[in-house]
NULO-831333 format. One line per 8 residues: number of its first residue (from 0); their letters; for each residue x, y, z of C-alpha. Coordinates in nm, 4 decimals, decimal comma. Example, Ala and Ser with C-alpha at 12.3 -4.5 7.8 and 13.67 -1.06 7.14 Angstrom:
<nodes>
0 = AS = 1,2300:-0,4500:0,7800 | 1,3670:-0,1060:0,7140
</nodes>
This chain:
<nodes>
0 = MVPRRVRV = -1,5148:-0,5022:2,8209 | -1,4143:-0,8645:2,8815 | -1,2037:-1,0161:2,6039 | -1,3343:-1,3332:2,4464 | -1,1026:-1,6334:2,4477 | -1,0878:-1,8550:2,1400 | -0,9054:-2,1902:2,1270 | -0,6756:-2,2121:1,8237
8 = RGSDRARL = -0,5281:-2,5398:1,7111 | -0,2560:-2,6605:1,4775 | -0,0644:-2,4312:1,2468 | -0,3257:-2,1590:1,2880 | -0,1817:-2,0784:1,6299 | 0,1029:-1,8826:1,4741 | -0,1440:-1,6858:1,2633 | -0,4123:-1,5890:1,5096
16 = SATFCQMH = -0,4227:-1,4045:1,8345 | -0,5983:-1,6083:2,1022 | -0,7894:-1,3042:2,2251 | -1,0664:-1,1297:2,0344 | -1,2516:-0,8255:2,1601 | -1,6262:-0,8681:2,1289 | -1,6602:-0,5186:1,9882 | -1,4240:-0,5913:1,7008
24 = RPRLQSSP = -1,5704:-0,9240:1,5918 | -1,7697:-0,7794:1,2948 | -1,4645:-0,5890:1,1668 | -1,2385:-0,8906:1,2017 | -1,4878:-1,1173:1,0312 | -1,4999:-0,8847:0,7335 | -1,1266:-0,9481:0,6824 | -1,0919:-1,3092:0,7989
32 = VLPRSSRE = -0,7635:-1,4590:0,9049 | -0,6801:-1,7364:0,6613 | -0,5499:-2,0717:0,7846 | -0,2016:-2,1515:0,6667 | -0,3287:-2,4695:0,4999 | -0,5582:-2,2679:0,2707 | -0,2927:-2,0292:0,1442 | -0,0713:-2,0734:-0,1583
40 = GTGRNQPG = 0,1581:-2,3678:-0,0977 | 0,2167:-2,2906:0,2688 | -0,0005:-2,5554:0,4353 | 0,1616:-2,7650:0,7010 | 0,1331:-3,0845:0,4947 | 0,1665:-2,9262:0,1525 | 0,5103:-2,8563:0,0023 | 0,5523:-2,4993:-0,1114
48 = PVSVIVTY = 0,8536:-2,2864:-0,2004 | 1,0514:-2,4591:0,0750 | 1,0816:-2,7744:-0,1394 | 1,4335:-2,7113:-0,2616 | 1,5818:-2,8931:-0,5592 | 1,8786:-2,6758:-0,6478 | 2,0509:-2,4131:-0,4373 | 2,2896:-2,1512:-0,5669
56 = AVHGGLRI = 2,3926:-1,8074:-0,4561 | 2,3463:-1,4772:-0,6319 | 2,5291:-1,1674:-0,5187 | 2,5457:-0,8467:-0,7168 | 2,3938:-1,0228:-1,0171 | 2,6658:-1,2933:-1,0345 | 2,5849:-1,6632:-1,0146 | 2,8346:-1,8314:-0,7842
64 = GPGRTARR = 2,7433:-2,1914:-0,8637 | 2,5607:-2,4984:-0,7293 | 2,6216:-2,6029:-0,3727 | 2,8017:-2,2861:-0,2716 | 2,6790:-2,0338:-0,0190 | 2,6909:-1,6589:0,0181 | 2,5851:-1,4189:0,2906 | 2,3152:-1,2585:0,0794
72 = GLMTTSTS = 2,1097:-1,3398:-0,2261 | 2,0395:-1,7101:-0,1756 | 1,8316:-1,8467:-0,4625 | 1,6369:-2,1701:-0,4324 | 1,4545:-2,3652:-0,6995 | 1,1157:-2,5022:-0,5976 | 0,8657:-2,7530:-0,7315 | 0,5767:-2,5237:-0,6383
80 = SAFVPPAR = 0,3237:-2,4638:-0,9163 | 0,0724:-2,2586:-0,7126 | 0,2106:-1,9183:-0,8122 | -0,0042:-1,7091:-1,0468 | 0,1391:-1,3783:-1,1769 | -0,0711:-1,0643:-1,1158 | -0,3578:-1,0339:-1,3619 | -0,2601:-0,6782:-1,4550
88 = VTARPRLS = 0,0822:-0,8012:-1,5664 | -0,0402:-1,0954:-1,7720 | -0,3588:-0,9401:-1,9092 | -0,3912:-0,8447:-2,2714 | -0,3047:-0,4765:-2,3269 | -0,6020:-0,2479:-2,2964 | -0,7620:-0,1094:-2,6091 | -0,6182:0,2361:-2,5353
96 = ERHPGLYP = -0,2717:0,0794:-2,4986 | -0,3001:-0,0991:-2,8311 | -0,4386:0,2168:-2,9925 | -0,2829:0,5153:-2,8091 | -0,5014:0,7594:-2,9986 | -0,7980:0,6357:-2,7969 | -0,6337:0,7136:-2,4617 | -0,7683:1,0710:-2,4232
104 = LAVRVHRA = -1,1192:0,9431:-2,4959 | -1,0810:0,6643:-2,2399 | -0,9715:0,9169:-1,9765 | -1,2741:1,1368:-2,0451 | -1,5067:0,8370:-2,0131 | -1,3522:0,7284:-1,6816 | -1,3701:1,0814:-1,5433 | -1,7334:1,1219:-1,6475
112 = RRRLRWLT = -1,8242:0,7964:-1,4754 | -1,6519:0,9041:-1,1552 | -1,8247:1,2446:-1,1533 | -2,1572:1,0660:-1,1928 | -2,0722:0,8428:-0,8963 | -1,9848:1,1477:-0,6884 | -2,3212:1,3046:-0,7710 | -2,5356:0,9966:-0,7149
120 = SGDRWASE = -2,3588:0,8110:-0,4327 | -2,5363:0,9945:-0,1517 | -2,2083:1,0226:0,0405 | -2,1368:1,3233:0,2591 | -1,7950:1,4416:0,1446 | -1,5424:1,5858:0,3877 | -1,4581:1,9467:0,3022 | -1,4676:2,1514:0,6232
128 = RTSADLAV = -1,1421:2,2774:0,7780 | -1,0457:2,4163:1,1139 | -0,7431:2,6195:1,2181 | -0,7243:2,4639:1,5661 | -0,5643:2,1229:1,6171 | -0,7938:1,8538:1,7554 | -0,6978:1,7305:2,1005 | -0,5779:1,3706:2,0474
136 = RVKRHRSL = -0,3000:1,2467:1,8229 | -0,3917:0,9198:1,6509 | -0,0895:0,8685:1,4263 | 0,2068:1,0757:1,3175 | 0,4356:0,9929:1,0263 | 0,6844:1,1555:0,7929 | 0,8592:1,0427:0,4758 | 1,1733:1,1611:0,2976
144 = LLRELGAS = 1,1108:1,3984:0,0118 | 1,4101:1,2939:-0,1983 | 1,5239:0,9359:-0,2603 | 1,8605:0,8327:-0,3941 | 1,7862:0,7444:-0,7550 | 1,9703:0,8003:-1,0807 | 2,1129:1,1461:-1,1437 | 1,8975:1,1787:-1,4549
152 = EMWMQHNK = 1,5819:1,1417:-1,2421 | 1,6651:1,3819:-0,9586 | 1,5170:1,6844:-1,1348 | 1,1794:1,5099:-1,1303 | 1,2126:1,4504:-0,7579 | 1,2872:1,8162:-0,6918 | 0,9824:1,9109:-0,8976 | 0,7846:1,6543:-0,6985
160 = VTNLRLAA = 0,8445:1,8637:-0,3868 | 0,6738:2,1590:-0,5557 | 0,3747:1,9410:-0,6383 | 0,3583:1,8025:-0,2848 | 0,3492:2,1530:-0,1369 | 0,0482:2,2405:-0,3512 | -0,1377:1,9149:-0,2845 | -0,0611:1,9164:0,0897
168 = ARVDRILV = -0,2039:2,2669:0,1210 | -0,5341:2,1349:-0,0183 | -0,5513:1,8490:0,2316 | -0,4156:2,0221:0,5416 | -0,6648:2,0670:0,8295 | -0,9511:1,8826:0,6605 | -1,2043:1,7423:0,9094 | -1,3672:1,4031:0,8600
176 = RPGETFSF = -1,6772:1,4083:1,0754 | -1,8878:1,1031:1,1690 | -2,0594:0,9677:0,8595 | -1,8408:1,1675:0,6206 | -1,6200:1,0321:0,3435 | -1,2778:1,1666:0,2487 | -1,1748:1,1455:-0,1179 | -0,8180:1,2361:-0,2085
184 = NRVVGNCT = -0,9144:1,3358:-0,5620 | -1,2114:1,5469:-0,4551 | -0,9994:1,7387:-0,2044 | -0,6789:1,7808:-0,4086 | -0,8462:1,8198:-0,7479 | -0,6882:1,7949:-1,0898 | -0,3157:1,8778:-1,0829 | -0,2731:2,1091:-1,3819
192 = RRKGYVEG = -0,0110:2,3588:-1,4940 | -0,2641:2,6372:-1,4461 | -0,2681:2,5595:-1,0737 | 0,1118:2,5699:-1,0537 | 0,1919:2,1992:-1,0796 | 0,5056:2,1031:-1,2693 | 0,6459:1,7890:-1,4265 | 0,7423:1,5405:-1,1573
200 = MRLSNGDA = 0,8016:1,1683:-1,1365 | 0,5084:0,9512:-1,2384 | 0,5011:0,5752:-1,2734 | 0,3684:0,4194:-1,5925 | 0,3809:0,0383:-1,6065 | 0,6539:0,0534:-1,3446 | 0,8732:0,2996:-1,5334 | 0,9517:0,6486:-1,4048
208 = QAGVGGGI = 0,8286:0,9156:-1,6446 | 0,7813:1,2896:-1,6303 | 0,4262:1,4133:-1,5928 | 0,2496:1,7248:-1,4653 | 0,1593:1,6718:-1,1005 | 0,3900:1,3735:-1,0678 | 0,4827:1,2692:-0,7148 | 0,1578:1,3355:-0,5297
216 = CQLANLLH = 0,1212:0,9597:-0,4744 | 0,3681:1,0094:-0,1890 | 0,1065:1,2192:-0,0110 | -0,1563:0,9495:-0,0680 | 0,0887:0,6892:0,0665 | 0,1407:0,8875:0,3858 | -0,2347:0,9365:0,4350 | -0,3098:0,5696:0,3767
224 = WMFLHSPL = -0,0480:0,4667:0,6333 | -0,2031:0,6955:0,8940 | -0,5555:0,5774:0,8085 | -0,4474:0,2157:0,8656 | -0,3601:0,3155:1,2239 | -0,7118:0,4435:1,2876 | -1,0673:0,3051:1,2865 | -1,1434:0,4864:0,9608
232 = TVVERSEH = -1,2726:0,2499:0,6918 | -1,0702:0,2355:0,3713 | -1,3337:0,2265:0,0963 | -1,1107:0,2571:-0,2080 | -0,7411:0,2245:-0,2664 | -0,5447:0,1182:-0,5732 | -0,1808:0,0127:-0,5621 | 0,0861:0,0094:-0,8306
240 = SFDPFPDN = 0,1099:-0,3159:-1,0284 | 0,4904:-0,3001:-1,0270 | 0,7716:-0,2697:-0,7765 | 0,9813:0,0005:-0,9469 | 1,2681:0,0690:-0,7030 | 1,4840:-0,1256:-0,4536 | 1,4276:-0,0756:-0,0807 | 1,6852:0,1994:-0,0398
248 = GRVLPWGV = 1,5969:0,3570:0,2939 | 1,2422:0,2209:0,2948 | 1,0594:0,2943:0,6219 | 0,7118:0,1571:0,5540 | 0,6412:-0,2030:0,4558 | 0,6329:-0,2643:0,0853 | 0,2778:-0,2886:-0,0437 | 0,0998:-0,0158:0,1555
256 = GCSIVYNY = 0,1354:0,2564:-0,1095 | -0,1308:0,4072:-0,3339 | -0,1755:0,4901:-0,6984 | -0,3553:0,8151:-0,7811 | -0,4946:0,9226:-1,1179 | -0,7420:1,2088:-1,1299 | -1,0235:1,1437:-1,0773 | -1,0958:0,7748:-1,1226
264 = VDLVVRND = -0,8059:0,6119:-0,9307 | -0,8567:0,7381:-0,5776 | -0,7910:0,6948:-0,2065 | -1,1224:0,7054:-0,0197 | -1,1951:0,6533:0,3516 | -1,5206:0,6728:0,5455 | -1,5698:0,7659:0,9094 | -1,7992:0,5027:1,0611
272 = TDATFQIL = -1,7213:0,6122:1,4188 | -1,8612:0,8740:1,6556 | -1,5331:1,0678:1,6594 | -1,4234:1,3535:1,4351 | -1,0826:1,3208:1,2694 | -0,8495:1,5892:1,1398 | -0,5733:1,5555:0,8789 | -0,2640:1,7726:0,9169
280 = VSVGERHL = 0,0013:1,7577:0,6434 | 0,2926:1,9834:0,5492 | 0,6178:1,9817:0,3538 | 0,9252:2,0430:0,5659 | 1,2868:2,0875:0,4695 | 1,3556:1,7155:0,4209 | 1,0288:1,5372:0,4955 | 0,6643:1,5225:0,4050
288 = EGDLRADR = 0,4981:1,5331:0,7467 | 0,1562:1,4082:0,8509 | -0,0501:1,4039:1,1689 | -0,3900:1,2352:1,2075 | -0,5819:1,3661:1,5073 | -0,9186:1,3083:1,6746 | -1,1474:1,5015:1,9057 | -1,1445:1,2267:2,1724
296 = ELAYSYRV = -0,9466:0,9336:2,3031 | -0,9974:0,6165:2,1003 | -1,0580:0,2739:2,2522 | -0,8115:0,0951:2,0260 | -0,4738:0,1452:1,8639 | -0,3364:-0,0374:1,5623 | -0,0080:-0,1956:1,4563 | 0,0551:-0,2663:1,0885
304 = HARDEEFL = 0,3253:-0,4994:0,9606 | 0,4190:-0,7198:0,6657 | 0,4438:-1,0992:0,6655 | 0,5712:-1,3651:0,4278 | 0,7876:-1,1218:0,2324 | 0,9575:-1,2969:-0,0598 | 1,1026:-1,2454:-0,4051 | 1,0181:-1,5001:-0,6729
312 = RYGGEHYR = 1,1556:-1,5824:-1,0140 | 0,8924:-1,7163:-1,2537 | 0,9038:-1,7407:-1,6299 | 1,2208:-1,5342:-1,6505 | 1,0697:-1,2433:-1,4523 | 1,1066:-1,1410:-1,0864 | 0,8048:-1,0908:-0,8643 | 0,7577:-0,9720:-0,5105
320 = RNEIWRTV = 0,4792:-1,0629:-0,2736 | 0,3796:-1,0248:0,0893 | 0,0809:-0,9854:0,3167 | -0,0106:-0,6739:0,5148 | -0,1616:-0,7457:0,8553 | -0,3083:-0,5216:1,1218 | -0,3203:-0,5925:1,4941 | -0,5927:-0,4272:1,7027
328 = VDRRTGES = -0,4815:-0,3363:2,0559 | -0,7048:-0,2425:2,3490 | -0,5637:0,0858:2,4807 | -0,7029:0,0236:2,8279 | -0,5396:-0,3155:2,8838 | -0,2630:-0,3123:2,6232 | -0,3770:-0,6577:2,5062 | -0,4150:-0,7637:2,1449
336 = CGQELVKK = -0,7807:-0,7968:2,0458 | -0,7135:-0,9759:1,7190 | -0,5546:-0,9492:1,3791 | -0,6879:-0,8841:1,0325 | -0,5452:-0,9415:0,6881 | -0,5426:-0,6055:0,5122 | -0,4010:-0,6972:0,1725 | -0,2165:-0,9636:-0,0230
344 = NCALVKYF = 0,0358:-0,8010:-0,2560 | 0,2088:-0,9379:-0,5632 | 0,3889:-0,7229:-0,8197 | 0,6329:-0,7476:-1,1062 | 0,9788:-0,6276:-1,0017 | 1,1341:-0,3744:-1,2418 | 1,4894:-0,4020:-1,1063 | 1,7270:-0,6913:-1,0411
352 = PSGVDVVD = 1,6714:-0,7973:-0,6777 | 2,0359:-0,8110:-0,5740 | 2,1303:-0,9061:-0,2186 | 1,7977:-1,0690:-0,1308 | 1,6690:-1,4261:-0,1198 | 1,4928:-1,5295:-0,4386 | 1,2778:-1,8408:-0,4833 | 1,3009:-1,9820:-0,8345
360 = LGGPA = 0,9637:-2,1295:-0,9345 | 1,0592:-2,2150:-1,2908 | 0,7521:-2,1457:-1,5022 | 0,7192:-2,0891:-1,8770 | 1,0214:-1,9518:-2,0605
</nodes>
């Protein structure tokens, strides 16, 4: 297939690949590449966070003073007023949060709605397994089981490993045939004590708490990362509204994780291709391991990366934002066919961002 050449002018040249594959035009149009001039305060002729008024250095939480420099933790004050905090952070507390006694009822309502959707959607749900590995590896990834957190939280991480073993066994060797849809919650099910799940680490409003089945989000994160490197269509995915931990040993870009709550906060992908895919997952000695395979060679491969990573200070709080982009590569020629914006992320940071650049936007006290 002959690539189609597109002339790109101005500041868009840094954003767009000059080559688009004809086959991928509908997919790329569904996630358009935004010109720099249309994004928040980053247009070529529009001052954004680079408009510095005051510069001072922060290192290890200590302010060094105006006009001085440090190797890490440079903070700049900007005149930008385009920043808007995430809606989930600024929104009025939900009714069930203001009246905790209503929370169990709210959960039952959400679960009933999701079951009704499952029954009436008309989707063909992936459930078949096979013991034989499919022929072609699409993407392989593994993630550390234990992270270096506070000593008081390590017991939850060790329990998380137990939960991951149970959940991974439910997902392992699932086939996603053409036209089928994979739902994490349908396959894994409700993580209850009766099934052997124990109290692991769960995130609630960015805080680590103990909860039965805690930690299975790590499995969803691994699956989502592999799905992004395939032509599978991500139908549903919900991320955490907070950045809870510093990047200690982070391998994946920030902002590609998933939030899972049975059964109404889910990770769902649909197979719109002619190929059959297979999910292999297991818990090793130190890593959660995943392998996405297919029954045939695929025409394209995918590279996923983060752009415009930055920490912001606004209204006395720290925020983090970036963009997740995906590059489509023709396997036959090795050429880039185009790029697509996957997600814009912005979250409230729950720790002090020491040793990183922070842009001070001012904002309300």
